[in-house]
C-alpha positions as CSV (number, residue, x, y, z in Angstrom):
1,M,-4.8,16.8,0.4
2,A,-7.6,16.6,2.8
3,D,-8.4,16.5,6.5
4,R,-10.1,13.5,8.0
5,I,-12.4,13.9,11.0
6,G,-15.6,12.4,12.3
7,V,-17.2,10.0,9.8
8,A,-14.3,10.2,7.4
9,E,-11.8,9.1,10.0
10,H,-14.1,6.3,11.3
11,K,-14.4,5.1,7.8
12,H,-10.6,5.3,7.2
13,Q,-9.9,3.3,10.4
14,H,-12.6,0.7,9.6
15,I,-10.9,0.0,6.2
16,L,-7.4,-0.2,7.8
17,T,-8.7,-2.6,10.5
18,H,-10.0,-5.0,7.9
19,A,-6.7,-4.8,5.9
20,R,-4.5,-5.4,8.9
21,T,-6.6,-8.2,10.2
22,T,-6.6,-10.0,6.8
23,A,-2.8,-9.5,6.3
24,T,-2.1,-10.7,9.9
25,R,-4.1,-13.9,9.2
26,Y,-1.7,-14.6,6.3
27,G,1.3,-14.2,8.5
28,Y,2.3,-10.7,7.4
29,T,3.9,-8.3,9.9
30,P,3.9,-4.4,9.9
31,I,6.7,-2.2,8.6
32,H,7.1,1.6,8.6
33,T,9.5,3.4,6.3
34,P,10.5,7.1,6.3
35,V,8.2,9.5,4.4
36,I,11.3,11.1,2.9
37,E,13.9,9.0,1.0
38,Y,16.8,9.8,-1.3
39,S,15.5,10.5,-4.8
40,S,17.7,7.8,-6.3
41,I,15.6,5.1,-4.5
42,F,12.7,5.8,-6.7
43,E,14.4,7.0,-9.8
44,R,16.4,3.7,-10.0
45,T,13.4,1.4,-9.4
46,L,10.4,3.1,-11.0
47,G,12.2,4.1,-14.2
48,T,13.3,7.5,-15.2
49,N,10.8,7.4,-18.1
50,S,7.8,6.5,-15.9
51,D,5.0,9.0,-15.4
52,V,5.7,9.0,-11.6
53,V,9.4,10.0,-12.0
54,G,8.9,12.2,-15.0
55,K,5.9,14.2,-13.8
56,E,4.8,13.4,-10.2
57,L,7.6,13.4,-7.7
58,Y,7.8,15.9,-4.9
59,K,11.6,16.3,-5.1
60,F,13.8,18.9,-3.4
61,L,17.4,19.7,-2.7
62,D,18.1,19.6,1.1
63,S,20.6,21.7,3.1
64,S,23.3,19.0,2.6
65,N,22.9,19.3,-1.2
66,A,21.3,15.9,-1.5
67,W,18.2,15.3,-3.6
68,M,15.3,14.0,-1.5
69,T,11.8,12.8,-2.5
70,L,8.5,12.5,-0.6
71,R,7.6,8.8,-0.9
72,P,5.4,8.2,-4.0
73,E,4.8,4.5,-3.4
74,G,5.7,1.8,-0.9
75,T,7.4,-1.1,-2.6
76,A,10.8,0.6,-3.4
77,S,11.0,1.8,0.2
78,V,10.3,-1.7,1.6
79,A,13.0,-3.1,-0.7
80,R,15.5,-0.5,0.5
81,A,14.6,-1.2,4.1
82,I,15.3,-4.9,3.6
83,I,18.8,-4.0,2.5
84,T,19.4,-1.4,5.2
85,N,18.3,-3.7,7.9
86,K,20.4,-6.6,6.6
87,L,17.4,-8.9,6.0
88,E,18.5,-10.2,2.6
89,H,19.5,-13.6,4.1
90,A,16.4,-13.8,6.4
91,M,13.9,-14.8,3.7
92,P,11.1,-14.9,3.2
93,Q,9.7,-11.6,4.5
94,R,6.0,-11.1,4.6
95,L,5.3,-7.4,5.3
96,F,2.4,-4.9,5.3
97,Y,2.3,-1.2,5.6
98,S,-0.1,1.7,5.8
99,E,1.6,4.9,4.8
100,S,1.0,8.4,3.3
101,M,2.2,8.7,-0.3
102,F,2.7,11.9,-2.4
103,R,2.4,12.5,-6.1
104,H,2.2,15.8,-7.8
105,E,-0.7,15.1,-10.2
106,R,-4.0,16.8,-11.0
107,P,-6.3,16.3,-7.9
108,Q,-9.6,14.7,-8.7
109,R,-12.2,12.5,-7.0
110,G,-10.5,9.5,-5.4
111,R,-7.0,10.9,-6.3
112,Q,-5.2,13.4,-4.2
113,R,-1.6,14.7,-4.0
114,Q,-1.3,13.2,-0.5
115,F,-3.0,9.9,-0.2
116,E,-2.8,6.8,1.9
117,Q,-2.2,3.3,0.7
118,F,-2.3,-0.1,2.4
119,G,0.1,-2.5,0.9
120,V,1.6,-6.0,1.3
121,E,5.0,-7.3,0.1
122,L,6.1,-10.9,0.0
123,V,9.9,-10.9,-0.7
124,G,12.1,-14.0,-1.2
125,V,9.7,-16.5,-2.9
126,A,10.1,-17.0,-6.6
127,H,7.5,-19.7,-6.9
128,P,4.2,-18.6,-8.6
129,A,2.3,-19.8,-5.5
130,A,3.4,-16.5,-3.9
131,D,1.6,-14.6,-6.7
132,V,-1.6,-16.6,-5.9
133,E,-1.2,-15.9,-2.2
134,C,-1.0,-12.2,-2.7
135,V,-3.9,-12.0,-5.1
136,Q,-6.0,-14.1,-2.7
137,L,-5.0,-11.9,0.3
138,G,-6.2,-8.8,-1.6
139,W,-9.4,-10.4,-2.7
140,D,-10.2,-11.6,0.8
141,F,-9.6,-8.1,2.1
142,L,-12.0,-6.5,-0.4
143,C,-14.6,-9.1,0.1
144,A,-14.4,-8.8,3.9
145,L,-15.1,-5.0,3.5
146,K,-18.3,-5.8,1.7
147,V,-17.6,-3.0,-0.7
148,P,-20.8,-2.1,-2.6
149,G,-20.4,-2.6,-6.4
150,Q,-19.1,-5.4,-8.5
151,L,-15.4,-6.4,-8.0
152,V,-13.6,-7.4,-11.2
153,L,-10.1,-8.9,-11.1
154,H,-8.0,-8.3,-14.2
155,I,-4.7,-10.2,-14.5
156,N,-2.0,-10.5,-17.1
157,T,1.6,-11.6,-17.5
158,L,4.6,-9.5,-18.5
159,G,6.8,-12.6,-18.7
160,D,10.5,-12.7,-17.8
161,Q,13.1,-10.3,-19.0
162,E,13.7,-12.3,-22.2
163,S,9.9,-12.2,-23.0
164,R,9.7,-8.5,-22.2
165,S,12.7,-7.6,-24.4
166,A,11.3,-9.5,-27.4
167,Y,7.8,-8.0,-27.0
168,R,9.1,-4.5,-26.5
169,E,11.0,-4.8,-29.8
170,A,7.9,-6.0,-31.6
171,L,5.8,-3.2,-30.2
172,A,8.4,-0.6,-31.1
173,Q,8.3,-1.8,-34.7
174,Y,4.5,-1.9,-34.8
175,F,3.8,1.4,-33.2
176,G,6.7,3.0,-35.2
177,Q,4.6,2.4,-38.4
178,H,1.7,4.5,-36.8
179,R,3.8,7.1,-35.1
180,D,2.1,10.1,-36.8
181,K,-1.4,8.9,-35.6
182,L,-0.4,8.3,-32.0
183,S,-1.1,10.9,-29.2
184,D,1.7,13.1,-28.0
185,D,2.1,11.0,-24.8
186,S,2.3,7.8,-26.8
187,Q,4.8,9.2,-29.2
188,R,7.0,10.0,-26.2
189,R,6.5,6.5,-24.8
190,L,7.4,5.0,-28.1
191,D,11.0,6.1,-27.6
192,T,11.1,5.3,-23.9
193,N,8.7,2.4,-23.0
194,P,6.4,1.2,-25.8
195,L,4.6,-1.2,-23.4
196,R,3.0,1.9,-21.8
197,I,1.2,2.8,-25.0
198,L,-1.0,-0.3,-24.4
199,D,-2.3,1.5,-21.3
200,S,-3.3,4.6,-23.1
201,K,-6.9,5.8,-22.8
202,H,-6.5,8.4,-25.6
203,E,-9.1,8.1,-28.3
204,S,-6.6,8.3,-31.2
205,D,-4.5,5.4,-29.6
206,L,-7.3,2.9,-28.9
207,H,-7.9,1.6,-32.5
208,I,-4.1,1.3,-33.0
209,T,-3.5,-0.6,-29.7
210,A,-6.4,-2.9,-30.5
211,C,-4.4,-4.4,-33.4
212,A,-1.0,-4.5,-31.6
213,P,0.9,-7.8,-31.4
214,A,-0.2,-10.1,-28.5
215,Y,2.2,-10.5,-25.6
216,S,1.3,-14.2,-25.4
217,D,3.1,-14.7,-28.7
218,Y,6.5,-13.6,-27.2
219,L,6.4,-15.5,-23.9
220,T,9.1,-18.0,-23.1
221,P,8.0,-21.5,-22.0
222,A,9.0,-20.7,-18.4
223,S,6.8,-17.5,-18.4
224,R,3.9,-19.5,-19.8
225,A,4.3,-22.1,-17.1
226,H,4.5,-19.4,-14.4
227,F,1.2,-17.8,-15.5
228,A,-0.6,-21.1,-16.0
229,F,0.2,-21.9,-12.3
230,V,-1.3,-18.6,-11.2
231,T,-4.5,-18.9,-13.2
232,N,-5.0,-22.5,-12.1
233,G,-4.5,-21.5,-8.5
234,L,-7.1,-18.8,-8.8
235,H,-9.5,-21.2,-10.4
236,A,-8.9,-23.7,-7.5
237,L,-9.7,-21.0,-5.0
238,N,-12.9,-20.0,-6.9
239,I,-11.6,-16.4,-7.4
240,P,-13.1,-15.1,-10.6
241,Y,-10.7,-13.3,-13.0
242,T,-10.4,-11.9,-16.5
243,V,-7.2,-12.1,-18.4
244,N,-6.5,-8.6,-19.8
245,P,-3.7,-8.7,-22.3
246,R,-3.5,-4.8,-22.3
247,L,-2.8,-4.6,-18.6
248,V,0.9,-3.6,-18.3
249,R,1.1,-1.5,-15.1
250,G,3.0,1.8,-15.1
251,L,6.3,1.0,-13.2
252,D,9.4,-0.5,-14.8
253,Y,10.2,-3.0,-12.2
254,Y,7.1,-5.3,-12.9
255,Q,7.5,-8.7,-14.6
256,H,5.5,-11.9,-14.7
257,T,2.1,-11.6,-13.0
258,V,0.4,-8.2,-12.8
259,W,-3.2,-7.5,-11.7
260,E,-5.8,-4.9,-10.8
261,V,-9.1,-5.0,-9.1
262,E,-11.8,-2.7,-10.3
263,C,-14.9,-1.7,-8.4
264,V,-17.8,-1.0,-10.7
265,S,-19.5,1.8,-8.9
266,S,-21.1,5.2,-9.8
267,E,-19.1,6.7,-7.0
268,L,-15.8,6.1,-8.8
269,G,-16.6,6.2,-12.5
270,R,-14.5,4.4,-15.1
271,S,-11.2,6.3,-14.9
272,Q,-10.9,5.9,-11.1
273,A,-12.3,2.4,-10.7
274,T,-9.1,0.6,-9.7
275,V,-9.1,0.0,-5.9
276,L,-6.2,-2.4,-5.7
277,A,-3.2,-3.2,-8.0
278,G,-0.1,-5.2,-7.8
279,G,2.5,-7.4,-9.5
280,R,5.8,-9.4,-9.3
281,Y,9.1,-7.5,-9.2
282,D,11.9,-10.0,-9.1
283,G,15.4,-8.3,-8.7
284,L,14.2,-5.0,-7.2
285,T,16.7,-5.2,-4.3
286,S,19.6,-5.7,-6.7
287,M,18.6,-2.5,-8.5
288,L,19.1,-0.7,-5.2
289,G,22.6,-2.1,-4.6
290,G,21.6,-5.2,-2.6
291,S,23.8,-8.3,-2.5
292,R,21.1,-10.6,-3.7
293,K,18.6,-10.5,-6.6
294,L,15.6,-11.3,-4.5
295,P,12.2,-12.2,-5.9
296,G,9.2,-10.3,-4.7
297,V,5.5,-9.7,-5.3
298,G,2.9,-7.4,-3.7
299,W,0.0,-5.0,-4.0
300,A,-1.3,-1.7,-2.7
301,S,-4.8,-0.3,-2.3
302,G,-5.9,3.3,-2.0
303,I,-7.8,4.0,1.1
304,E,-9.5,7.1,-0.2
305,R,-11.0,5.4,-3.1
306,L,-12.4,2.6,-1.0
307,A,-13.9,5.2,1.4
308,L,-15.7,6.8,-1.5
309,V,-17.7,3.6,-2.3
310,M,-18.4,2.6,1.3
311,P,-21.7,4.0,2.7
312,D,-21.5,5.8,6.0
313,E,-24.0,3.4,7.6
314,H,-21.7,0.4,7.0
315,V,-19.0,1.9,9.3
316,P,-19.2,1.0,13.0
317,V,-18.0,3.6,15.5
318,P,-16.7,3.1,19.1
319,E,-19.2,2.9,22.0
320,P,-20.0,6.4,23.2
321,P,-18.2,7.6,26.4
322,V,-20.1,7.4,29.7
323,P,-21.1,10.9,30.7
324,V,-20.4,12.0,34.3
325,L,-22.2,15.3,35.0
326,I,-21.3,17.4,38.0
327,I,-24.1,19.6,39.2
328,P,-23.1,22.3,41.8
329,D,-26.0,23.1,44.1
330,Q,-24.9,26.4,45.6
331,P,-24.4,29.6,43.7
332,V,-21.4,31.8,44.7
333,E,-20.3,35.2,43.7
334,T,-17.3,35.5,41.5
335,T,-14.9,38.3,40.6
336,D,-14.1,36.8,37.2
337,R,-15.1,39.6,34.8
338,S,-14.5,37.3,31.8
339,L,-17.9,35.7,32.6
340,T,-20.4,38.1,31.0
341,T,-23.5,37.0,32.8
342,D,-25.9,38.6,35.1
343,R,-26.4,35.3,37.0
344,P,-24.4,34.1,39.9
345,F,-21.6,31.7,39.0
346,R,-21.8,28.1,40.4
347,E,-18.6,26.7,41.7
348,V,-17.9,23.0,42.2
349,K,-16.4,22.2,45.6
350,P,-13.0,20.5,45.4
351,D,-14.3,17.4,47.3
352,V,-17.2,17.0,44.8
353,Y,-14.9,17.4,41.8
354,A,-12.4,14.8,43.4
355,Y,-15.3,12.3,43.9
356,A,-16.4,12.8,40.2
357,M,-12.8,12.1,39.1
358,R,-12.7,8.9,41.1
359,V,-16.0,7.8,39.6
360,A,-14.7,8.5,36.1
361,R,-11.5,6.6,36.9
362,D,-13.4,3.5,38.0
363,I,-15.7,3.6,34.9
364,R,-12.7,3.8,32.6
365,K,-11.4,0.6,34.2
366,F,-14.4,-1.3,32.9
367,R,-15.2,0.7,29.8
368,S,-13.2,2.3,27.0
369,A,-14.2,5.9,27.5
370,C,-15.7,8.3,30.1
371,V,-16.1,12.1,29.9
372,V,-16.7,14.4,32.9
373,H,-19.1,17.3,32.2
374,N,-18.8,20.2,34.6
375,S,-21.9,22.3,34.4
376,S,-20.1,25.2,36.0
377,D,-18.1,25.5,32.7
378,S,-21.2,27.2,31.3
379,T,-22.3,30.7,32.2
380,K,-26.0,29.9,31.6
381,H,-27.5,27.4,34.0
382,Q,-30.5,25.2,33.3
383,P,-32.6,22.9,35.4
384,L,-31.0,19.5,36.1
385,G,-33.3,17.7,33.5
386,K,-32.3,20.1,30.7
387,Q,-28.6,19.7,31.6
388,L,-28.8,15.9,31.5
389,A,-30.6,16.1,28.2
390,S,-28.0,18.4,26.8
391,V,-25.1,16.1,27.8
392,L,-26.8,12.9,26.4
393,A,-27.6,14.7,23.2
394,R,-23.9,15.2,22.6
395,Q,-23.2,11.4,22.7
396,P,-22.7,9.8,19.3
397,T,-25.0,7.1,18.0
398,P,-23.8,3.9,19.8
399,T,-23.3,1.5,16.8
400,H,-23.3,3.4,13.5
401,V,-22.3,6.8,12.1
């Protein structure tokens, strides 16, 4: 958890402005969901065996004896909002959000316990063209930011439910033969979700996963056709990509297309290189009790990680405010003993102050900002030239941080 002020806040707003602008051009509209949801919203959708639910939720029992959770990700909340607001028959829905998320994990560079994500969700379109649209939107957003470092798009398919079940059974059989050599985390995942072993970075797991069965051997014809449409679409749009058969994503609701965008940068390092990730999640609304099994696809991007790789000089800041300096010309005696000075206190006459306020008001009609500086606020008085220099020195650089 960290404060944002000055350069950090300007950078944050710069990233969000690009994200909102890009999403709006694709026809997406904003949505805001509560920061606190019933715990069942996330436990049902993310999977009780996922790392998020198992280790990272900020969960508590409220005064009405209901389990509540600080929002760890945005997709489940959006799916719940569609049901709550009776939008299941008003499809498709193209939505974007910028929200704070919370996960109780070890803080490190680019990963905090409170963090902000920008995300998009396209709900109600089963055609793989929706996958291509979402990938393209995210790619356009990152390219518009001109993020330093090479962007690498990794994609994979998890297939449909039939494909996933067949592959999961094959992995359980394969990894079961190597159980004693797996890391402790992977041994636990073998009994809960063998697909997550493929995502392990543990040294003892890498040579075992390298020889694991290939997902492509277990895909149904429909799943193959879906993924072929996606890759052909990316090729037609000249978006470079790498098919990564070990990319599985960590949440249970994903199926068919999944993807991640890495930024190769010394600011992030290898373990924190992912700056955007997403996938398809057909049927998520029905998991939450909705009346329809709606298709959906979307992605989210961590603002803090993008800020780490963006140089300060690439971030424009607003025009500095116009300074209006009031210079009283007559010293008057004061009885205010809080002013510890041996010099007489200068007081601004009411009509002078009123005139300054009118000038500032008129300036604000034509410019975005104006600040009135009252020199009598200071107990030490300087010549007019020095006072002007002092005021102007406090103005920020006009175009860049």
